[in-house]
Each structure stands twice: as structure tokens, then as C-alpha cells.
N, C-alpha and C positions, 0 to 999 in steps of 0.2 A: 269410525267413530269410537272414541275411547269411553270406557265406563268402568267405574269401581263401585261395587255395591256391597255394603256391609249387612250382615245378618247375624242372629244368634244372641242378641242382647236380651235382657230380661231382669226380673226381680228374684234375687236369691238371698239366702241367709248367710251370715258370716261362716266361713269354713267350707262353703259349697263351691261348686265349679261351674264354669260356663266355657263353651267353645265358640269363639267368634269366627265368622267366615267372611272373607273378602273375595268376591267373584269378579274376575278381571277380564275385560275384553278390549281389543284395540291396542294392546301393548305386546311387544316381544320381550318377555321377561329375561331373555339373555342379555338385555341392555338396561333394564330398569330394576332398581332396588325398590322393595315394597316395605313401607313402614306402617306401624300402628302408633297412633297418637290418642291422647284423651284430653278432654277439657271438662272440668267441673265448673259449676256456676261461680262467676266472679274471679276465676283463675285463668291464667294463660294456658294455651294448648301446650302439652308436654309430650316428648317422645317416650314411648313405652318399649318398643322393640322394632327391629328391622331385619329383613332377610335380604342379603345382597344378591345382585344379579350373577356375580361370579362365585363359584363354589370355593375359590381360593381366598375369598375375603371373609371377614369375621361377621358372624351374627351379632347384633347389638341387643343388649337388654339394659334398661335402666336399673339402677341399684335397687330401687324400691320394688321391683318385680322379680329380681333374680332368685331362682330356686322355686318360684311359684308359677311363672308363665313360661310357655314354650311356643315359639313360632315355627311354622313349617309350611312347606309348599307341596302341592300334589304333583305327581309325575307328569301330568299333562301340562302343568305350568300355568293353569288359568285360575287357580284358587290358592289363596294363602290363608292359613288358619292361625288363630291365637288361642291356645289352650290356657285357660286361667283357672288355677287351683288355689285352694285356701284363700278364697276372696275375703277382703276386709272392707269395712264400711268406707274407708278412705279410697277404695278403688271405684267408688261411685262416680260416674262421669259419662259423657257421650264419647264413644270410641270411634275413631276414624281410621280408615286405611288410605294410604297415599302412595303415589309413584314418583320416583326421582330417577332421571336419566343418569346412569353412571355405574360404577363397579364397586364402590365402597359405601357402606351405610353412613348416613348422617342422622343425628338425633334432632337436628334443627328443622322445625316446621317450615322455615323460610326457604329451605333447599328443595322442597317438594312442590311440583307444579300442578299435580293432578290429585284431586281429592274426591272421596265418596261423601255421601250425605250424613253418615254417622248412624250409630245404633246405641241406644241407651242401656247402660248397665247400672243397676241399683242393688246395693248390698245393704240389707237392713234386717234386723231381727223383728 
């Protein structure tokens, strides 16, 4: 039984940090890319970052988070993190992690077949 569970969201002030966690079960991460997406009210879901199944493939970051967010995976392979620094009000959204079978990251939500329930991130002074 597969499962993706996000945690770590919350309310922070601009400039502060959060670390999101995606706890994964039922997948062999040697074959699945794990992506982080976000969706703000009234907007489409957008790709934030992705860590590929293959270490020889590139990690993906959306331009609007480069230099501020870092994606990583624990050595046991069942947890993916999204460290978010210098948060801005425009980062406010529900953040989702998702799994895509393959070896190269995609930023397209339509390529991902498995999704978590999401965690709310609110950045406000």
C-alpha cells in the first residue's frame, strides 16, 4: 500500500524558514522521482522541486525558489525533505509531495501518479 504524507507546514513570518517532510511508504525510490508542488488559492498547482530516482540525473528547482529551497533525501530512502529558507508571502500555498515512476525529474503535475494530502504553508507578518 503506497502512502505519501507531508508534514512541517505552518505559519511563519517573511524571512523565516520551514522544513517540510514527505514520509514515503510503498515505493522503491530507486525507481521513483519525488517532487514537491504547491497550490495557492485560485491558482494552478506548480512544480517547486524534484529529486530524481537516479543520482546521475539532475535535481530540479523552479526559478522562483532557486537559492532559497533545498530538496534532500535521507539515507534510508523513505523520507524527502524540502528546506525552505527566506520565505516570502508569495510562498503561501498548500505544499504537496508526489511520486513519478522514472529516472528524470518532471515539473509537470500531470506526470505524477501518486500524491499526498498536502500541508499548509502561510507566510505573513
